[in-house]
C-alpha positions in Angstrom: 14.1 -40.3 56.8 17.8 -41.0 57.0 18.9 -43.3 59.8 22.3 -44.5 60.9 21.6 -47.6 58.7 19.5 -46.8 55.7 18.9 -47.6 52.1 17.7 -45.0 49.6 15.8 -45.9 46.5 16.0 -42.5 44.9 18.5 -41.9 42.0 21.4 -39.6 42.2 20.7 -36.0 41.6 19.5 -32.8 43.2 21.4 -29.9 44.6 23.8 -31.2 47.2 25.5 -28.0 48.3 24.6 -26.4 51.6 24.7 -22.7 50.7 27.5 -20.8 52.6 29.1 -23.9 54.0 31.9 -24.5 51.4 31.2 -28.2 51.6 31.9 -30.2 48.4 28.9 -31.4 46.3 28.5 -34.6 44.4 29.9 -33.1 41.2 33.2 -32.4 43.1 33.2 -36.0 44.4 32.7 -37.4 40.9 35.4 -35.2 39.4 37.9 -36.4 42.0 37.2 -40.0 41.0 37.8 -39.4 37.3 40.8 -37.0 37.6 43.5 -39.6 38.3 42.3 -42.9 36.8 39.8 -44.3 34.3 36.7 -45.8 36.0 36.4 -48.4 33.3 40.1 -49.4 33.3 40.7 -49.5 37.0 37.4 -49.6 39.0 39.1 -51.1 42.1 41.5 -48.1 42.3 38.5 -45.8 41.8 36.7 -47.5 44.6 39.6 -46.9 47.0 39.7 -43.3 45.8 36.0 -43.0 46.5 36.6 -44.1 50.1 39.4 -41.6 50.6 37.6 -38.6 49.0 34.4 -39.3 50.9 36.5 -39.6 54.1 38.0 -36.1 53.4 34.6 -34.6 52.6 32.9 -35.9 55.7 36.0 -35.3 57.9 35.7 -38.9 59.0 38.4 -41.1 60.6 37.7 -43.8 58.0 35.3 -44.7 55.2 35.0 -48.4 54.3 32.9 -50.3 51.7 32.2 -53.5 53.4 30.4 -56.8 52.9 28.2 -57.5 55.9 26.7 -60.7 57.2 23.2 -61.8 56.3 21.8 -60.1 59.4 23.9 -56.9 59.8 24.8 -55.8 63.3 23.6 -52.3 64.2 26.3 -49.8 63.9 27.8 -48.0 67.0 26.9 -44.3 67.6 30.0 -43.1 65.9 29.4 -44.9 62.6 27.0 -43.9 59.8 26.0 -46.6 57.3 24.4 -46.6 53.9 23.4 -49.8 52.0 24.9 -50.0 48.5 22.1 -50.8 46.0 23.4 -53.9 44.2 20.2 -55.5 42.9 21.9 -58.4 41.1 24.1 -59.4 44.0 23.3 -61.8 46.8 25.9 -60.1 48.9 24.9 -57.3 51.3 27.3 -54.4 51.0 27.3 -51.1 52.7 29.4 -48.0 53.0 30.4 -47.0 56.5 31.7 -43.7 57.7 33.6 -44.0 61.0 33.9 -40.9 63.2 35.8 -40.3 66.5 32.6 -39.2 68.2 28.9 -39.7 67.6 28.0 -37.5 64.5 24.8 -35.7 63.9 23.3 -36.6 60.5 22.3 -33.4 58.7 20.8 -33.2 55.2 24.1 -32.7 53.5 25.7 -35.7 55.2 22.7 -37.9 54.2 22.8 -36.8 50.6 26.6 -37.3 50.3 26.3 -40.8 51.7 23.4 -41.6 49.3 25.4 -40.3 46.4 28.5 -42.3 47.4 26.4 -45.5 47.8 25.3 -45.2 44.2 28.8 -44.4 42.9 30.0 -47.5 44.9 27.4 -49.6 43.2 28.6 -48.5 39.8 32.2 -49.2 40.6 31.4 -52.7 42.0 29.4 -53.6 38.9 32.4 -52.5 36.8 34.7 -54.7 38.8 32.3 -57.6 38.4 32.1 -57.1 34.6 35.9 -57.1 34.3 36.1 -60.2 36.5 38.2 -58.3 39.0 35.5 -58.3 41.8 36.9 -59.1 45.2 34.8 -59.1 48.4 34.6 -55.3 48.8 36.7 -55.3 51.7 36.9 -56.8 54.9 34.2 -58.9 56.1 33.2 -58.0 59.6 33.4 -61.3 61.5 30.4 -62.5 63.4 30.7 -62.2 67.1 33.2 -59.3 67.0 31.9 -56.1 68.4 33.3 -52.8 67.2 35.4 -50.6 69.5 32.5 -49.0 71.3 32.6 -46.3 73.9 32.9 -42.6 74.4 35.0 -42.5 77.6 38.4 -40.7 77.7 40.2 -44.0 78.0 38.8 -45.5 74.8 39.2 -42.2 73.0 42.9 -42.3 73.7 43.0 -45.9 72.3 41.3 -44.8 69.1 43.7 -41.9 68.7 46.7 -44.2 69.1 45.2 -46.7 66.6 44.8 -43.9 64.0 48.4 -42.8 64.5 50.0 -46.3 64.2 47.7 -47.5 61.4 49.4 -45.3 58.8 52.7 -47.0 59.4 54.0 -50.5 58.9 55.7 -50.8 62.2 55.3 -53.8 64.5 52.7 -53.0 67.2 52.5 -54.4 70.7 49.0 -54.5 72.3 48.8 -55.1 76.1 45.7 -55.6 78.1 43.7 -58.0 80.2 41.9 -61.0 78.7 38.5 -60.0 77.3 39.4 -56.3 77.0 39.3 -56.2 73.2 42.9 -56.6 72.0 41.9 -58.4 68.8 39.4 -55.7 68.0 42.2 -53.1 68.3 44.4 -55.1 66.0 41.5 -55.4 63.4 41.0 -51.6 63.6 44.7 -51.1 62.9 44.4 -53.4 59.9 41.2 -51.8 58.6 42.7 -48.3 58.7 46.0 -49.3 57.2 47.2 -49.5 53.5 47.1 -53.3 53.9 43.3 -53.4 54.4 42.9 -55.1 51.1 45.1 -58.0 52.3 44.3 -60.7 54.7 44.0 -60.3 58.5 45.3 -63.5 60.0 44.8 -64.1 63.7 46.7 -66.7 65.7 46.2 -67.6 69.3 49.6 -68.8 70.3 48.3 -70.2 73.6 45.8 -72.5 71.8 48.4 -74.2 69.5 50.3 -77.3 70.7 53.9 -76.2 71.2 55.3 -78.9 69.0 53.1 -77.7 66.1 53.5 -73.9 66.7 56.5 -73.3 64.4 54.8 -75.3 61.6 51.6 -73.2 62.0 53.5 -69.9 62.0 56.2 -70.6 59.4 54.9 -73.5 57.4 56.4 -76.9 56.8 58.1 -78.5 53.8 56.6 -81.5 51.9 57.8 -84.9 53.2 59.5 -83.5 56.3 58.1 -86.6 58.0 56.2 -89.6 56.9 52.7 -88.6 55.7 53.3 -84.9 56.1 52.3 -82.6 53.3 53.9 -79.2 52.8 51.8 -76.2 53.6 52.2 -72.5 54.0 52.3 -71.0 57.5 50.4 -68.0 58.9 53.1 -65.6 57.9 52.7 -66.5 54.3 48.9 -66.5 54.5 49.2 -62.9 55.8 51.4 -61.8 52.9 50.6 -58.1 52.1 48.3 -58.1 55.0 48.4 -58.2 58.8 49.4 -61.1 61.1 48.0 -60.9 64.6 49.8 -63.0 67.2 47.7 -63.1 70.4 49.2 -64.2 73.7 52.7 -63.9 72.2 54.1 -64.4 75.7 53.3 -68.1 75.4 55.7 -68.7 72.5 58.5 -71.2 73.1 62.1 -69.9 73.2 62.7 -71.5 69.7 59.6 -69.8 68.3 60.7 -66.5 69.8 64.0 -66.7 68.1 62.4 -67.4 64.7 59.9 -64.6 65.3 62.8 -62.2 66.0 64.4 -63.1 62.7 61.1 -62.7 60.9 60.6 -59.2 62.3 64.3 -58.1 61.8 64.9 -59.5 58.3 61.3 -60.1 57.0 62.3 -63.6 56.1 61.0 -67.0 57.4 62.1 -70.6 57.0 59.7 -73.4 56.9 60.1 -76.4 59.2 62.3 -78.9 57.4 63.4 -76.4 54.8 66.8 -75.2 54.0 66.0 -71.9 52.3 64.5 -68.6 53.4 61.4 -67.0 52.0 60.8 -63.2 52.0 57.6 -62.0 53.4 55.7 -58.7 53.3 53.6 -58.9 56.4 52.8 -56.4 59.1 53.0 -58.0 62.6 50.7 -57.0 65.5 51.2 -58.9 68.7 49.2 -58.9 71.9 49.6 -60.2 75.4 47.7 -60.2 78.7 50.9 -60.4 80.7 53.3 -57.5 80.9 56.3 -58.5 78.8 58.7 -56.4 80.8 58.1 -58.6 83.8 58.5 -61.8 81.8 61.9 -60.5 80.5 63.0 -59.8 84.1 62.1 -63.4 85.0 64.0 -64.8 82.0 60.8 -66.1 80.4 60.9 -63.9 77.4 63.8 -62.9 75.1 65.1 -59.4 75.8 66.1 -58.7 72.2 62.6 -59.8 71.0 61.0 -57.6 73.7 62.9 -54.5 72.4 61.8 -55.4 68.9 58.2 -55.4 69.9 58.2 -52.6 72.5 58.1 -49.0 71.4 55.0 -48.8 69.4 52.5 -50.1 71.9 48.8 -49.7 72.8 47.5 -50.2 76.2 43.8 -51.4 76.2 42.1 -50.4 79.4 40.1 -52.9 81.4 36.4 -52.3 81.6 36.5 -51.2 85.2 38.7 -48.3 84.2 36.0 -47.2 81.6 32.8 -47.6 83.5 31.2 -44.8 81.5 31.2 -47.2 78.5 29.4 -50.1 80.4 25.9 -49.0 79.6 26.7 -48.2 76.0 28.3 -51.6 75.5 25.4 -53.4 77.3 22.8 -51.6 75.1 24.9 -52.5 72.0 24.8 -56.2 72.9 21.1 -56.1 73.5 20.4 -54.3 70.3 22.7 -56.7 68.4 20.3 -59.6 69.4 17.1 -57.7 68.8 16.1 -60.2 66.2 15.9 -62.8 69.1 14.3 -60.6 71.7 13.9 -56.9 72.4 15.1 -56.1 75.9 15.7 -52.8 77.7 17.7 -52.1 80.9 15.9 -50.9 84.1 17.5 -48.1 86.1 18.4 -50.5 89.0 20.0 -53.0 86.6 22.0 -50.2 85.0 23.3 -49.2 88.4 24.3 -52.8 89.2 26.2 -53.1 85.9 28.1 -49.9 86.5 29.0 -50.9 90.1 30.4 -54.3 89.2 34.2 -54.6 88.7 34.1 -56.8 85.5 37.1 -59.0 85.9 36.3 -60.7 82.6 36.0 -57.2 80.9 33.9 -56.8 77.7 33.7 -60.5 77.0 32.1 -61.1 80.4 29.6 -58.2 79.8 28.6 -59.7 76.4 27.9 -63.1 78.0 25.8 -61.5 80.8 23.7 -59.7 78.2 23.2 -63.0 76.2 22.1 -64.7 79.5 19.6 -61.9 80.1 18.2 -62.2 76.6 17.6 -65.9 77.1 16.4 -65.9 80.7 14.9 -62.5 81.7 11.3 -62.8 82.9 10.0 -59.7 81.1 11.0 -57.3 78.3 12.9 -55.1 80.8 16.0 -56.4 82.4 15.6 -56.2 86.2 18.2 -56.5 89.0 16.9 -60.0 89.8 17.6 -61.1 86.2 21.4 -60.6 86.7 23.6 -63.5 87.9 24.5 -63.5 91.5 28.2 -63.0 90.7 27.3 -59.6 89.1 25.1 -58.3 91.9 27.8 -58.4 94.7 26.8 -55.8 97.2 23.4 -55.5 95.6 22.6 -59.1 96.6 24.1 -58.7 100.1 22.6 -55.3 101.0 20.0 -53.9 98.6 17.9 -56.9 97.9 17.4 -57.8 101.6 16.4 -54.2 102.3 13.9 -54.4 99.5 12.4 -57.5 100.9 12.2 -55.9 104.4 10.6 -52.8 102.8 13.0 -50.5 104.5 12.2 -46.8 104.5 14.5 -44.1 103.2 14.9 -42.9 106.8 16.1 -46.4 107.8 18.5 -46.5 104.9 19.9 -43.1 105.9 20.3 -44.2 109.5 22.2 -47.3 108.5 24.6 -45.4 106.3 25.2 -42.7 108.9 26.2 -45.5 111.4 28.6 -47.0 108.9 30.3 -43.6 108.3 30.4 -42.9 112.0 32.2 -46.2 112.6 34.6 -45.4 109.8 35.4 -42.1 111.5 36.3 -43.9 114.7 33.0 -42.7 116.3 34.0 -39.0 116.0 30.7 -37.4 115.3 32.0 -34.1 114.1 34.3 -35.8 111.6 31.3 -37.9 110.4 29.2 -34.8 110.0 31.8 -33.2 107.8 32.1 -36.4 105.7 28.3 -36.7 105.4 27.7 -33.0 104.8 25.1 -32.7 107.5 24.6 -30.9 110.8 25.3 -32.4 114.2 21.6 -32.4 115.1 20.7 -34.2 111.8 23.3 -36.9 112.5 21.8 -37.3 116.0 18.3 -37.8 114.4 19.7 -40.5 112.1 21.3 -42.3 114.9 18.1 -42.3 116.9 16.3 -44.1 114.0 16.2 -47.8 114.3 15.3 -50.4 111.6 11.8 -51.6 112.2 11.2 -55.4 112.1 8.4 -56.3 109.7 6.8 -59.6 109.0 7.4 -59.6 105.3 7.3 -62.8 103.3 10.5 -63.4 101.2 10.1 -62.8 97.6 12.3 -62.9 94.5 13.3 -59.6 93.2 
């Protein structure tokens, strides 16, 4: 059976055309690879063509041949994976098809992915034989979750990523801390023509201000006693992507040099007297609106207008609550090798109700805490930290300990609504959607005092 992450041992072959669909078969895929270049002379170009032709055949957003960590993370619902059978390699490589929405896996899709995995294995072995083998793309870094979610907000982000990725323009990403700005930058890099180059991430806020320029632009040899010359991040990202996180924390001097680098595509090392041309795409991110910083005189206006224009707003998790459960399940599944844990209905409700000031990063840590500390194989409300429970801890858990009835719950809620309506019973009835007599019955009900021993829930 074909799963979202599978490995087939069967050889290529068989009829791969679904009658009446007009979909290409494996012969068409192979012909497209050999029509423009020799497989033996340029296997790397053929591998890139395989990715593109398979993307067109599957009508996917992207197809990537990727080296994965020793314990691969489970793919999100909108990604279909197939292991590349490289028996002689210690590396684990798979081919991934990324779609905009979760994709049903039919027989034709399964067979095309299987055929492509075998073709990829042949091309990678040819690269190795010619000594031209590079890590087949983009290592997926440990600890980085893909851009998961099916809400309208995250769909808009994915659409914007796809549109800007085909260009080389500077991109400004704005969003709260922990919302996934670096993941957006990595997606832009993965889908761009620069994906074979390096993705270099720099947290501007984490570098000492006196060293920031040397880190970004490099430093010449013997600039000071004991200082050895080295390349900066711009040069490391040559023909790739440089991601500058928290760009709002750059000093005025560094802002001026960044402006020149963006305008003229040249940099000057600290202590140097000459310029160096660079071919680097720049993606910047900030958790503070740059327009406000410009108004306060804390950010250069000319640099702002160089960065502003092609921007992506990453929504906070509270604005995409429909993705909370999907993200939580992803994090639980990601650590299934440590412990298999499922979400109870009550815990799910509590996660959705929470406002998540720390965004996706906070949700990830809460799931890691649950995996370590939960008392059973199902995550209960009581297993969540007190800061997450909020109203659950103040209202629901005491009610559970008192063993309140549904009638008592309804009575309490009716009284709260009546108070909000300034004790106007007819207005309260309209808001509650009940009759006047039903409201009167709820108001006559009183919470019964019970001698119930406290317990942990």
